[in-house]
Each structure stands twice: as C-alpha cells, then as structure tokens.
ZASE-106716 format. One record per residue: x, y, z of N, C-alpha, C in turn. Coordinates in steps of 0.02 Angstrom, whole numbers, plus 32768, in hexadecimal, padded with zeros to 4 digits. Layout:
<pts>
XYZXYZXYZ ...
</pts>
This chain:
<pts>
80237FC67FF9800980027FF8802980438002 801580767FE2803A80B17FDD802B80E5801C 806580F58039806181198081808381558079 8065818F80A0808781D2809C80C781CE80BD 80F6820180AC813B820180BF814B824A80D2 817B825E810981918298811881AA82C480DD 8198830880E681A1832B80A881F7833780A2 8223832D80D38260834280C4827A8313809E 826A82CC809982728298807A824682918031 821E82BF801F81FD82C67FEF822F82F67FC1 823D83397FE2825C83657FC382A783497FB1 82CD831B7FDB830C830E7FC9830182D57F8C 82CF82A77F9482C782767F5B82B982947F13 829482CD7F1A827F82F87EC882CD83237EC5 82E983387EF6831F835C7EDF8351832D7EBB 836A82F47EDA839082C07EC7837B82B77E7A 8342829D7E77831F82967E2F832C82BD7DF0 831D83017E12831283307DEC837083487DCD 838E83437E0A83E4834B7DFA83FA830E7DBD 83E882D87DC083F482AA7DA083E382B37D4C 839D82C07D4D838382CC7D20839C83037CE5 83A1833F7D1D83BC837A7CF9840D83757CD9 843783447D008475833F7CDA846E83027CAC 844182DF7CA9843582AD7C69841D82D17C37 83F4830C7C3683D9833B7C02841083597BEA 844583737C1B8482838E7BF1849A836B7BB8 849C83227BA684C782FA7B79848F82E97B51 844C82DA7B57842882BC7B1F840F82DC7AF7 83FD831D7AF483EE83457AB3841E83497A8D 846783557AA384A3835B7A7384A983177A59 849782DC7A7584A182927A5A846A82977A15 843182AD7A20840182A379F3840F82D679B0 8425831879C184348346798184758332795A 84AC8321798584EF8314796B84E682DF7931 84AC8299794184A58272791D8486826A78E1 845982A578CB844A82B47890846E82DD7873 84A38310789184DF8325786F850E8301784E 852082D57874855482A87856853D8272782B 85018269783984D3823877F784D4825C77BF 84C282A077B984CD82CA7777851082D97761 853782DD7789858282E27779859B829C7756 85928269777385A78237774885828222770D 85458224770C8517822976D5853882547690 8554829076AA856F82B8767685C482857658 85D7827176888618824B767F860C8210765C 85CF81E9767085B681B9763F85AB81CC75EF 8576820375E68574821D75AF85A9822C757C 85D18258759F860682817576864D825B7569 8659822675A2868F820775B886C9823575D5 86B8827F75DB86FB82AA75F7870F82947639 874D8287765087658277767D875982BF76AD 874B82F276A08738832776CF870B831376F0 86CE82F776D4869882F176FF869782B07728 86CC828A771886D58248774786EE82667789 872B8287777B874482B177B4872A82E277DE 86EC830877BB86C9833A77D6869E8302780A 867482D577F3864982A8780E866982807847 86A78272784586D08252787586DB827678BF 86D682BC78A686EC82FC78D186B282ED7905 867C82FE78E1863883057908862782BE7927 863C828A79118624824B7921865982437971 8697826B796B86B4825F79AE869F827C79EC 867B82C879CE865F82EA7A14861982CC7A2C 85F982A279EB85C182787A0685CD82407A31 860082237A29861A81E97A47862181ED7A93 864D822A7A98865C82477AE9862182597AF9 85F382857AE485A882897AFD857B82597B1E 857382287AE5855381F27AF1856881C77B30 85B181BC7B2085CD81957B6485AC81A37BAF 85B681E57BB085A582037BFA8554820F7C07 853782157BC484E2820F7BD184CB81D57BDC 84EA81987BBA84DA81537BDB84DB814A7C24 851E815C7C468518814A7C8684FE81747CB9 84E281BE7CA684AE81D67CD2846481BF7CC1 845F819F7C8C842281857C7D840181477C95 843781177CAA844680D27CCC842580EA7D14 843F81277D36844781257D7983F8813E7D83 83E3816E7D5983A1818C7D51836B815C7D4C 837081227D35834180EA7D20834B80C87D6A 837880BA7D8D838480957DCF836D80BA7E05 835380F97DFF834981247E36830381197E39 82D181037DF0828980EB7E12828080AC7E3E 82AB808C7E3A82A680407E6D82CC80527EC1 82F280867EC1831E80907EF882F580CA7F22 82D680FD7EF382C481407F23827D81407F0E 825F812C7EEA821981207ED081F980E67EC5 81FD80BC7F0481E0807F7F048191807A7F12 817E80A37F34813280A87F22811380B17EDF 812E80E67EB7812980F67E7C812E809C7E45 816E808F7E4A817480577E2F813C80157E3E 8135800D7E7881037FE97E8980BE7FE67E65 80AE802B7E76806880437E578059803C7E0D 8087804A7DF5808880567D9880BF802E7D7E 80E180017D9381167FE77D82810D7FBA7D38 80C97FA27D3B80B17F7C7D1180B57FA77CC8 809D7FE07CD9809480047C9780CF802D7C87 80EE80587CC4812D80717CAD816380597C93 816A80167CBA81A07FEB7CA981A57FC47C66 81707FD57C3681737FB57BEF81957FDB7BBA 818480257BBD81A980417B9181FB804D7BA0 81FF80547BD7824F804D7BF88274800A7BD8 82457FD17BE382647F967BCA82777F8D7B86 82497F9F7B5A824D7F997B1C82877FCC7B02 829380097B2982BF80387B1C82FB801A7B2D 83087FFD7B6583497FCE7B6F834E7F927B41 83297F6B7B2783287F377AFD83357F4B7AC0 83137F707AA583107F7C7A5B833A7FBA7A48 83277FF97A5B834D80347A4483A280417A66 83A680267AA283EC802E7AB684177FF27A92 83F77FBD7A8A841B7F7D7A7084357F987A25 84057FB97A1184187FDC79C3844F800579C6 8440803779F38472806079FB84C580327A15 84BD800D7A3E84FF7FF07A52851D7FC27A13 84F87F9D79EC850A7F8479BD851F7F9F797A 850C7FE1796B851780097932854B8043794C 854C804D797F8580808D798F85C0806A7978 85CC802F798E86138008798B862A800C7943 85FA7FFF790E86077FF578C68613804A78B9 85FC807C78CC85F780BD78C9864780C978DA 865E80CB790A869E80D3792886D380AA78F5 86CA807179028707803878F18701801F78BD 86C08028789086BC800A784E86E0802B7809 8708806278238717809177E0874D805777BE 87418050777787748027775B875A7FDD775F 87427FC6778F872E7F7977A486EB7F61778F 86C37F93777986767F8B775B86777FB27712 863E7FA876FA863A7FC476B6861D801076D1 861B803D76A7860C808376A885C5807876C0 85A0805E76978551805A76A48538803976D9 8567801476FC854C7FE5773885668021776F 859C8033776F85B9807077A4858180AC77A0 856B80C9775C853380FB775F850380E3777F 84E880AC777384B38085779684AE808A77EA 84ED8072780784FA806F784184FB80AD7870 851C80E5783F8510811C786584D9813D7861 84A18130783384588143783F843881187873 844180DB7879842C80BD789C843A80C878EB 848280D878EF848F80F27937846B812E7952 84518153792B842C8195792E83DF81877930 83D581527908838881327913838881147960 83B280E7796A83AD80CE79B083A880FE79E8 83CB812E79D883D881737A09838381897A17 836C819579D7832681B879CB82E5818279E8 82F2814279D682C1811279F882D2810E7A45 8301810C7A59831081127AA382F081477ACF 82EC81877AA982C881C77AB8828481C47AB6 826081987A77821D818E7A75821381637ABD 821E81387AC1820C80FD7AFE81FD81217B41 823B81507B4B824881637B8D821581A37B98 821081C57B5681D582017B5C818681D47B4E 818481A77B3C813D817B7B47813381757B88 816181647BB5816781557BFD815081997C1D 817881D07C02816D82047C23812982197C26 810A82147BDD80CF82437BC1809282157BF8 80A581D67BF8807D81B27C25806B81C17C60 809D81E77C8B809B82007CCC806C82447CD2 806682607C84805182A67C87800C82867C7D 800282637C497FB282517C357FB282167C2D 7FA481ED7C6E7F93819A7C787F56818A7C45 7F6F81577C1D7F3281287BF77F4380F07BEB 7F1580C07BDB7F2980847BB87F2380547C06 7F0A80677C347F1D802D7C6F7EDD802D7CA1 7ED97FFC7CC57EAB80007D087EC27FE27D45 7E9B80017D7B7EBA7FDC7DBC7E9B7FA27DD2 7ED07F787DE87EC97F437DF87EC27F427E48 7E847F437E777E807F477EB87EAE7F037EDA 7EAB7ED27EBC7EC17E997EDF7F187EA87EE6 7F2A7EB87EB37F857ED47EB77F957F167EC9 7F697F3E7ECC7F607F8D7EDF7F9E7FA57EB5 7F917F957E697FC57FAE7E377F927FC57E03 7FA87FF27DC67F8780057D967FB37FCD7D5E 7F8D7F9E7D317F9C7F847CFF7F8D7F917CBD 7FBA7F8A7C897FB67F997C427F767F7C7C26 7F487F817C077F0E7F6C7BE77F1A7F7C7B98 7F3E7FB47B857F417FCA7B437F7F7FEE7B40 7FB47FAE7B167FFC7FD87B047FF580097AE8 7FC880047AA37FD2803A7A677FBD80737A92 7F92807B7AB57F6E80B87ACD7F9380E67AF5 7FCB80A97B1B800E80D67B3F804380E57B08 805380C67ADF808480CA7AB8807D81107A75 803781097A74802B81447A367FF381747A57 7FF4818D7A907FC381CD7AA67FE182007A86 7FB6822E7A757FC0826B7A5C7FF982957A84 7FFB82897AC5802C82AB7AEA806D829E7AF1 807482587AE680A582297AD080C8823E7A97 809B82487A5E80AC824E7A1880C582967A1C 80AA82C87A3B80C8830C7A3080FD83187A5F 810282F07A8F813E82F97AC6817782E57AA9 817282AC7A8481AD829B7A5581C882B57A2D 819B82E27A0281BE830479BE81D5834B79DC 81AD83627A0C81C783A97A25821D83997A4D 821983667A7C825883637A9D828E834E7A64 827B83297A3A82BA830F79FA82BE834D79D9 829A837779D482AC83A779AA82D683DC79CD 82C783EA7A0782E784157A2E832A83FC7A40 834483A97A32838A839A7A3D83A8839D79F1 838883AE79B5839283B6797283A88404796F 83928427799D839D846C799B83DA847F79C4 83DF844B79F8841B845D7A278460843E79F8 8455840879DA848B83EE79AD84A384227978 846A843A795A847C84797924849B84AA7937 849484C3797D84AF84FC7990850184E379B5 84FB84AD79C9853C849579DA856D84937997 8553847A796D8585847D7924858F84C07916 856C84DE791A856B852E78F5859F85557930 858D8547796885C285667994860285517988 86148520799A865984F979938670850A795D 8656850779128666851378E28682855E78DC 8664858B78F7867485D3790586A585DA7925 86B885B2795F86F985AF798B873185A9795B 872D857D79208763857378F8876485B578BD 873385D478B6874086097895875E865978B6 874C865978FC87758680791F87BB86767931 87DA862979258815861379368831861F78EB 8810862A78C2883286337874884E85EB7854 881E85B878658840857C785587F785497839 880E8515780C87E184F077FA8798851077E1 87B5853C77B9877B855F779487538547776F 876485147743874184ED7719870784C87741 872A84A077788701846E779886D484A577C4 86DE84DD77DF86B085027808867D851577E7 867E852E77A08650854F7774862A85207757 864184EC7752861484AE773C85E984887768 860A848A77B985DD847A77E185A884AF77FA 85BF84E2780A8587851B77FF8544852577DB 8560850F77948517850C775F84EF84C9777B 850B849A777C84E38464779684BA846777CD 84E8847E781484C884997846849284BB784E 849F8507782B84658539782B842F852A7806 842184FF77C583FB84F0779C83DD84BA77D7 83F0848377F183DF845B780D83A0846D7846 83D384A1786983BF84C178A5836A84EA7895 837C85147863833C8540784C830185107858 830D84D6782C82D4849D781C82BB848E784C 82F28475788482DC845C78D482B7849678F1 82D484CE78FE82B484F87914826585127902 8268851278C78219851478A881E484EF78C6 820984A578B781CA847378CC81C584747925 820A847C793882088491798981C784B6799D 81C484EA797C8198851E798F8146850A797F 814584E3793D810584C3793481028493796D 8124845879718113843279A5810A844979F7 812C848379FB811C849F7A4380D184BA7A4B 80C784D37A0E807584EC7A05804284AE7A10 8059846979F5804784387A0D803184247A4B 807884297A70808684217AB2805284477ADE 804A848D7AC9802784B57AFF7FD4849D7AEF 7FB9848C7AC67F68846B7AA77F6D84277AD0 7FA483F17ACE7F9183C07B077F9183D77B43 7FBB83FA7B5C7FAE840A7B977F82842B7BBB 7F65844C7B917F1E847E7B987EE284417B95 7EE984097B777EB383DB7B6D7EC183AE7BA2 7EF783A07BC67F08836D7BFE7F2983777C46 7F4183BB7C3A7F6183D57C877F45840F7C7F 7F1584367C957F0184757C927F2084937CCF 7F3284827CF37F4C84997D407F9284BE7D2E 7FBB84857CFC7FFB849B7CDA7FF784CE7CBE 7FC684D57C817FC4850B7C557FAD854D7C86 7F8885477CA87F7085887CDC7FC3859E7D09 7FDB85757D1D801D85787D4A804C85A47D10 804785837CD1808D85A07C9E806985DB7C81 802785F87C8A801C86357C758005865C7CB3 801386407CF17FFF867A7D2E7FAF868E7D34 7F8586647D117F4586647D007F1E86567D4D 7F0086817D697ED9866D7DAD7E94866E7D96 7E7786997D857E3386967D5A7E2D86997D1E 7E0C865D7CFB7E0B864C7CB17DCC86677C98 7DB086637C537D81866F7C3B7D9086627BF4 7D6286957BC37D6C86877B7E7D9186BF7B6C 7DAD86B27B237DD386F17B0F7E0586FD7B3F 7E2D86CA7B507E6A86DC7B877E9C86EC7B59 7EBC87257B707EFE87297B587F3A87117B70 7F7887177B397FAF86F17B4C7FE787257B66 801087237B9F803E87517BB4806D87487B90 808487757B6F80A687937B5380EE87A37B76 80E487D97B96811987EC7BCA810687F67C15 811A87EF7C4C80FD87EC7C84812287E57CCC 811787FD7CFF812F87E77D3780FE87DC7D71 810A879F7D8E80E1878B7DBB80DF87A57DF7 80B387B07E1D80AA87CD7E5E80CB87A07E97 810787AA7EB8812C877B7EE5810587727F26 80C9879E7F3280AA87A07F708072876C7F72 8060875D7F2A801E872E7F22803686E87F39 801E86D27F73802D86867F83800586597F6D 7FC386657F737F8B86357F7C7F51864B7F3E 7F2F861A7F287F02863D7EE77EC9865A7F0A 7EB886567F3F7E7E868B7F607E9386B87F99 7ED786D37F8A7EE7870C7FBC7EDE874A7FA7 7EBC874D7F7B7E90878D7F627ED887BE7F30 7F1C87B17F397F3E87D57F1D7F5387CA7ECD 7F5B87FB7EAF7F6287FC7E607F9A87D77E4F 7F86879B7E1F7FC487847E02800787A27DE8 7FF887D27DC3802E87F77D93803D88357DC3 807B884F7DBF8092888D7DCA807D88BA7D86 808588A17D58807888B07D118080887A7CE2 805C887E7CA6805888547C71803C88777C42 805F88657BF4803D88787BC7802488307B94 7FEC88307B7E7FC287F27B697FB687F07B25 7FBA87B87AFF7FA687C17AB47F6487A27AC8 7F2E87CA7AAA7EFA87C17AA57ED087857A92 7EA387557AC17E8E87097AA47EC386DB7A8E 7EFB86F27A8B7F2B86B77A7C7F2C86847A9F 7F3486877AE87F21864D7B0F7EE0861E7AF3 7EB586397B007E7A86117AE07E7D85F17AA7 7E9186137A717EAB85FC7A327EE885B77A37 7F1185CE7A617F4C85937A5C7F2F854B7A81 7F03855B7AB07EEA85217AE27EB085057AC5 7E89852B7AA47E5585037A877E3984FF7A35 7E6A853B7A157E66854779C97E21856579CD 7E12859A79F27DD785C179E87DE686037A18 7DE5863879F27DEF866E7A1D7DBF867C7A5B 7D73865D7A5A7D4986567A7E7D5786207AAD 7D8785F37AB17D8885C27ADC7D9A85CC7B1E 7D71859E7B467D7A85B47B917DC385887BBA 7DED85C07BCC7E1985927BF37E1585A07C38 7E13856F7C5D7E11857E7CA17E5785847CD5 7E4B85B87D007E8985DE7D257E85859D7D6E 7EC085AD7D877ECE85897DC27E9185887DE9 7E7585DB7E0A7E3785CC7E287DFD85A47E13 7DEF85AA7DDA7DBC85857DB07DBE853B7DC5 7E0385177DB77E1884CF7DB67E0D84BB7E0E 7E1584F57E337E1984D47E6F7DD384E27E8B 7DA585137E7D7D6185227E957D3F84F67E62 7D4C84D07E2C7D1684B87E0A7CDD84E07DE3 7CA484C07DD57C6884D57DB67C5B84ED7D6A 7C9984F67D477C93850C7D127C7D84CC7CDF 7C6D84E67CA37C5684AD7C6F7C8F84937C50 7C9A844F7C4C7CCA842A7C2C7CB4841B7BE5 7CD683FC7BB87CCC83EF7B727C9E83B07B6D 7C9683917B9B7C5883637B967C2883727BAB 7C1B83B37BC87BDC83BB7BDF7BCE83C37C27 7BFC83A17C467BFE839C7C9B7C1783C97CA7 7C0483D37CF27C2984077D1E7C6E83F57D34 7C92842C7D3F7CDC84067D5F7CCB84077DA7 7CED83D07DC37CEB83CB7E0B7D1483F67E24 7D1084117E667D3A84287E8A7D7783FB7EB4 7DA984247EBB7DD883FC7EE07DC783D67F15 7DA084067F367D8783F07F797D6A839F7F6C 7D3483A47F3B7D03836A7F2D7D4383347F14 7D7A83387EDF7DA783087EDA7DB482E77F0B 7DD083147F367DEF82EE7F757DD782D47F9B 7D8D82D87FA17D5982AC7FC67D5A826A7F9D 7D4B827F7F687D47823D7F2A7D8882047F3F 7DB182247F417E0082067F427DF781DE7F83 7DE481FF7FC37DF081DB7FFB7DBA81B27FF2 7D7A81B17FD77D4681797FD27D6E81347FA6 7D9F81477F797DB681167F497DE780EE7F7E 7E0A810F7FA77E3F80F67FCA7E2080C7800C 7DE180E680187DB880C080567D948088802D 7D8080827FF17D64805B7FD77D9680227FC0 7DD9803A7FB17E0B80007FA27E1B7FD47FE5 7E13800180297E247FE2805F7DEF7FA88070 7DB77FC080657D7A7FA080767D727F59803C 7D887F6380047D777F267FD87DC27EFE7FED 7DF17F0C7FF57E2A7EDF800E7E227EB58059 7E037EDD807E7DEC7EC380B57DB27E8680BA 7D847E9D808E7D4C7E6980697D597E268058 7D8E7E38802E7DA87E0680087DCE7DD5802A 7DEB7DF6805C7E237DC7808F7DF07D9380C1 7DB67DCC80D37D907D9380FB7D577D6180CD 7D6B7D64808E7D3C7D34806B7CF67D5D8065 7CF07D98806B7CA67DB580607C987DD28013 7C917DAC7FE77C937DB77FAE7C5B7DEB7F92 7C127DE57FB87BE87E157FB17C037E6B7FC2 7C1D7E6E7FFB7C387EA6801D7C6D7EB57FE7 7C9B7E917FCA7CD57EA57FA37CBE7ECC7F58 7C837EA87F3B7C697ECE7F117C4D7F0E7F09 7C307F087F4F7C137F537F577C437F8F7F5B 7C7B7F7A7F847CAE7FA97F807CD87FAD7F3D 7CD77F8C7F187D007F8B7ED47CDF7FAE7EB5 7C8A7FAA7EB97C6D7FD77E877C73801B7EA1 7C8780287EDE7C8B807C7EFE7CCF808C7EE0 7D05805B7EDA7D4780637ED17D4180857E8E 7D1F80547E5F7D24806A7E107D0B809F7E01 7CD580CA7E2E7CB880F27E1B7CF281377E40 7D08812C7E5E7D3481577E7E7D7F81537E67 7DA481247E447DE081117E277E0081557E01 7DE081707DDE7DF881AB7DC47E0E81F37DE8 7E0281E87E2A7E1582147E537E4481FC7E95 7E5E81C47E7E7E73819D7EBA7EBF81C37EDB 7ED881E47EB67F1B82087EC27EFB82527EFA 7ED0826F7EEA7EB282997F0B7EA7828F7F5E 7EA582527F667E9082447FB17ED3823B7FDB 7F0E824E7FB17F4082667FD77F51829D7FEA 7F2782D17FD67F4D83127FDB7F25832F8007 7F42834D80337F23837680787F0D83B68068 7F1B83E6803A7F16842880367EFF84457FE7 7EDD845C7FD67ECE845E7F8B7EFD84827F74 7F2B84AF7F987F5F84E07F817F9884B97F62 7F9A84707F887FCA84417F637FC084317F22 7F8B84447F0C7F8A842B7EAE7F9A84667E90 7FA984907EA27FC084C27E82801084D87E76 802584CD7E33808084B57E35809484F87E41 80DA85037E4080FF85417E4A80F7856E7E16 80CF859C7E2880BB85C37DE480FF85E67DC8 811686207DFF815086467DD88180860D7DBE 819B85E17DC981C085B37DB081A5858F7D74 816085837D6C8150856C7D2E814885B47CE7 813085E57D0D813386177CE8816586357CBE 81A1864C7CED81DD865D7CD081FE861E7CA9 820185DA7CB6821F85B67C9F81FD85A57C55 81C585B27C42819F85AB7C0C81BD85E97BE7 81AC862C7BFE81C986657BD2820B86507BC6 823F863E7BE4828E86407BCD828F86067B94 825E85CD7B8E826385A67B5B824285C57B20 821385E17B2681F385F97AE8821D86357AC7 823B866B7AF8826486987AD882A6867A7AB5 82BE86527AD6830086277AB782F0860A7A6E 82B485E87A84829A85CC7A46829E85EE7A02 827186427A09827E867379EA82BA868079C6 82E986897A01832586A779F48343866179B6 8345862B79C283738609799F835B85FF7953 83178606793F82F3861379028317865078E2 832086847905834586C678F8838C86BF78DF 83B3868C791183F3868379048402865678CE 83E4862078BF83F18608788783E2862A784D 83BA8652784983A4867C780983DD86A277EE 83F986C9783C841E86FE7832846686D77815 847A86A0783184AD8676782C84C2866577CF 8471864A77C2847B86427772847D8673774A 846186AC775D846286E8773684B1870B772F 84DA86F7775F8518870A7758853E86DE7741 853D869677488571866C77278555866576E6 8513867376C8850F8677767D851586C27660 850286F476778506872D7670854B87687677 856B874A76B6859C877276C185D4873E76DA 8607875876EA864D873176FE86488723774E 861E86E87760862086E377A4866486D077C2 869886C777A586DE86AB77C686F386F477DD 86DC872777C186FB877977DB86D687837819 86A58767782F8679879078558677877578A0 86BB878B78CD86C78777790F868887877937 866C87C57933863387BB796185F58786794A 85EE8775791585C3873E791185D58700792C 861A86F17926862886B97949862386BC7998 863A86FA79A6862386F179FC85E286D87A0F 85AC870079F2857186E979F3855486B279E7 8572868379B9856D864879AE8587861A79E0 85B8862E79FE85E086007A3185AF86037A76 85A186507A82857186567AB78537863B7AAF 8518862B7A7384CD86147A6484D785CB7A97 850485A47A91851485667A9384F785557AE9 84FF85777B1284E885747B4C849C85867B5A 848785B37B2B843E85B17B2A8414857E7B11 843B85547AE3841B85197AD3840A84EC7B15 843484F07B44842D84BE7B7083F584E27BAC 83FA85157BAB83D485417BD1838285327BC4 837885467B80832A85307B62831D84EC7B70 834684AA7B6A832784717B75831E845B7BB1 834A847F7BEE834184737C2982F4849D7C41 82FA84D17C2A82AC85047C44827484D57C20 827484B47BF28245849A7BDB822A845A7C0C 826B843A7C26825A83F57C4A823784157C85 824A844D7CA5823184717CD481F9846F7CDA 81E2848A7C9C8194849D7CA0816F84537C92 818684227C6D815E83E97C66815C83BF7CBC 819883C57CD3819183A17D15817C83C17D4C 81A183F97D58816D84297D90812984467D8D 812984427D3A80C584587D3780B0842C7D4B 80BB83E37D52808C83AC7D62808D839E7DA7 80A983BB7DD1809F83BB7E1C805F83CA7E2B 804983A97E6A806E83887E96806483347E80 804F83227E3F805582D37E28809482BF7E07 80A482857E1980C3825D7E0280B0823E7DC8 8064822A7DC38046820F7D9B800682417DA4 7FEA82557D687FB282937D6F7F6C82707D8B 7F55828A7DC17F1482707DEA7F21822E7E0A 7F52820B7DF27F5C81D27E0A7F7F81BE7E53 7FC181E87E507FF881E07E828015821B7E88 8008822B7EC6803882797EDD808882637EEE 80B9828C7ED580EE82807ED9810782797F36 80DE82A17F4E80E682877FA880E682427FB9 80B882107F9B80A981D37F9A80C7819B7F7F 80F181AA7F47810C818A7F0F815181727F2A 817181957F5981C1818F7F6981CF814A7F8C 81FB813F7F98820D81007FCB8222811B8012 821280E880408216810A8083826380F78092 828F8122808E82CB812280AA82E8815080D7 8317814A80F6832C8183812C833F81BD8105 832E820181138344823880EF8394824780DC 83BF8232810D83FA822D8100841C820380D9 83FF81D280CF841881A18086841181C28044 83D381ED804883C98204801183FD823E7FF8 83F98261802E842B829180418477828C802A 84808253804484D4823A803884D382337FE7 84A282097FC684B481F57F8C849F82347F54 847682617F72847A82A47F4584AC82C47F31 84D582C87F71852382E07F71855682BF7F42 853E827D7F58856F824C7F3B8570825C7EDC 8527823F7ED8851B825F7E88852882A57E70 851882CA7E918540830E7E778581830F7E71 85A782F17E9F85F683077E83860182DF7E4E 85E482A07E4A85F4826A7E1D85E1828B7DCE 85A382A27DCF858A82BD7D8F85B682F87D7B 85C383227DAD85E083617DAA862583447D8C 8652831B7D9F869D82FC7D9B868382F77D4E 865782C27D3B864482A37D07863E82E97CC5 860F830D7CE1860983487CB3864683737C98 867383877CC686AB839F7CC686EA83757C91 86DB833A7CAA8719830B7C8586FF83007C32 86C883007C2D869582EF7BE486A6833D7BC4 86A883727BE686AF83B47BC286FC83AA7BB2 872583AC7BE6876C83AA7BCF877E83777B9A 876C83407B8C877A83147B61875583347B1E 871383577B2B8701837F7ADC872F83AA7ACE 873A83D57B13875A840D7AF587AD83FB7ADB 87C083CA7AE787FE83B37AD187FC83A27A8C 87B883767A7287BC83667A3087A583A179FE 877F83D47A1F8767840E79EF87B8841F79ED 87E984427A158829845C7A168853843C79DC 884B83F779DB887A83CF79AA885B83D3796C 880E83E2796087F383E6792487E983AE78F1 87CC83B878C287BA838478978801836D7862 8805833678518836832C7837881C833377E0 8819836D77CF87FD8376777E882F837F7757 887C8386777388A4839D773E88AF83FA7736 888D8417775A88918454774B889784887790 88BF847677C288C2848F780688F984B47801 890684DE77C08931851277C588FC854A77EF 892C8585780F891585B77820890D85EF77E5 88D1861477E888D1864077AC88DF868577CF 88F786B677AA890986F177BC88FA871D7788 88C4875977A688A08784776E88C387BD7774 
</pts>
C-alpha cells in the first residue's frame, strides 16, 4: 500500500532525481543533433567520394562519441533511481511504465551499441554503403531510445491505456498502443527531438565559428556552418510548430499546468496571452485577493486560440480549476478540488474495504466496495492531497521558464537566418563579432532545453502521475541522510564527468579535423 512520507525526504528525493535528470539532459540533445549532422556529412562523402567530407564527418563523430558515452552513464543512474528512490511509484505503475523503458533498453540501446562500433571502427573494414547505414542507424537508435523514454514520460503527464487492479493495488496496461501512440507522447517526442536537433546545429555553427576566429580550417568551418545553419533553421521552425502542438495538448490534458505557465488565475473566453509581464511576488495563494501581475502586456484572445483553436474558447484559470463549476467540453460541470479530494478519499476507503472483504471471504461486500472504487478511481490520487493549494504548481518558476524557452526559440530562428545570410551573401569568415555571437549562443541552446523540461516536470506538480499518484506518496521510505549522502555523491561524480567530458571535447576541438587544411590564414 502507498503511504505518506515526511516532506524533507520528499524534497531531497525530488532534488536528487531533478539533478540527475538535468545532468543527463546536458548530453542527450547534443547526441540527437550531432547524429543527424554527421549522417548528412557522411552521406555527402558517399555521394561525392571526396575525402574532405569523410574527415569532416569523422570529426563530428568524435565529439558525438565523447558526449554519447557520458550521456549513457548518467541515463543508467537515472533509471535505477526509480527503484531506489521511487519504489511506491515503481510498484503502483511499474507494469505500465516499465514496458517502454524495457523496449528502449532491448531494442533502441541494443541498436545503438551494435552500430556505433561499426561507425567508429569500421572505416576501411566495411563497405562505404554499410558504414553509412551504420552511422544513420546509430542516430536512429538514439532517436528510438528517446521515443520510448518520452512515451513513458508522456504517460505520467497523461495516463491512458490502463486499469487499476484492486487485488494487486497496481495499475496494469490494457492497451499498449494507447500508451505508445497517445497524442501527448507523439507531440512530446517530436518537440523534444527537434530541440535536440536545434542544439546540435547551434553547437556545429558555434564550434565552426571558433575555427574562423582562430583563422584555421576555413573550408571545414564554412562547410559545417552551411550544413548546421540550414539544418538548424528547419529544426527551429519545426520546433516552434510542435511547441504550438504541445501547448494545445497541455490545454486539453493539463489545464492547471497551462494556467501556471500563464499566471492565469481567473480564466474565461477571449483570454489573452501574456507577451511581457512581471508576476507579483506577494501573491501566495489563488484566493488571497492580490493581483497576479505587477504589469503585463497581453496579445488579445491569443491564449484562447492556442488552447482551443478558437478565439472565443474558454480557458480555465487556477481559481476556476480549484473552485470548479465551469462547463467542460462534454457538457458536464467541472468538479471543485474539494469534491475531487473527497472522491479520492472515498476511492481509498473503498479499496481498503474491498481488500478487507476479500480477505474475509465476503464476496458480496467486496463487490459493493469494488463498484464504489470504480466510480471514484479517476480521483484516487486526490485522496492524498491535504490542502487544495497543493494542487497549484510553482507559478513563478513555470511562468518565467516558459518565457525563457520561447524567447530563446525565437532567437534561434533569427540566429540561423542571419548566419545563412552572411555565409551566402557576405564573407562570414571575416566577421569576428558574429563568430563570438555564435559561440555565446551554444550555452543558450542548453538553457532553452533545461527551461523546457522545468515547465514539463514542475508544471505537473504535485503529481508524479497526473490525478493518480502525488509525488509525496510515490517515493521510497528511506532515511533522509542516505538520500542526502547519495545526492552529494552523484553531484560530485556528475560534475567530474561533465568537466572531464568537456575537457576531452575541448582537446579534440583544439586538435581540429584532419581535413588537410589546418593552415592558419592571415588576412
């Protein structure tokens, strides 16, 4: 059975998982992006036969390999933490959540591990065609790996395809394809992978501009910038499109997250989208009477349009969701948070009554309790909520993280357009100021990705699984000191790995590609 655990353990368990996930996500997007870039470059080698493209592809492969190795190490630890720190979660939904992770390990990771060896060590040992296929299959394996992990994550945001078994007190999968192809999972996959492609393109352009700054490897740098910028512009535009799709899916499945992201406390029709705004730091609860904003400039009716594809669409705010009473799409009235909590407690009580009746052999009483449980199971998780204010995510964190992501996403589109203009219409190799901008854009790509995950994960709090399982009852019952100790051990190890990996990459970058044109150019 699920049991409540003290808040300090909850905070430390969340902090450890968040820290591990954030370190892991430093490496994953670059892996996804570089996989496509090196595939394109080797394809050019296969088509043209020019040794230049082979050496160019090999250089980006080297950086891919360094990044890939560290990403695997952090990812393995992340998956193990489900069993060590989140055992209640693993017990409650392991039958569902474990399936995509198992497929990811058996299929996708196996594909990566098989073909990455051919990609790195098969030059001259296998045919050009087979080597090219291995390069693309390595990237495909990484992408398929991302698919199954994101399916698992999307299910936590929008649980589908399962039924609750009161005999085992577990949720069990009844429709694999509903889980694997839910609209939330599909959109999350494309948006996340595209963000990785954007980072990969930014990285390629930025590192190539470093060579131009140093006046070396000019042919390599300009060729890489052209490919990176075109690839990056396409990925950025597609990322903006899938971002719009993500907003729509959030509006349909997680209205509280959308309200937190927009700082929207009182919803309605023709709701505007906050373009520029500053939240009021004195506002603590949804009903404290304080204005949510110190100032804001809205785009009229835009939030209604983005959320419902209708400028007259109704978008509930935080207060509306807590208090209920508004009409939903199916014509029913939305329950208040208090009503959901009561129904959740009824579900928990019915589960206990069912198990007691079953244990005593009272089948008739068990069936009565089972019927009550089935009627209230959609609100099961609410039974562990003690205060309606717990249902409101951290509004400032989500509001500002979302805007960081969106502003940077717009900047990346502009960045790639400018780079392409200069490289085709001007002499980019002489524009030192643009080289510095490209270099400084690299960390912005990482910041945008982290901000997106802050919104995705912090925006669904207090839920580990939406409406089914609060974070507060999903964790393992451990000594706080043990979680604190492992937190700092992992922090130290991950930091060492990050520094070591960055050092190896910097060394490889300084050495440069072996394209035969490493001569310094003096103008």
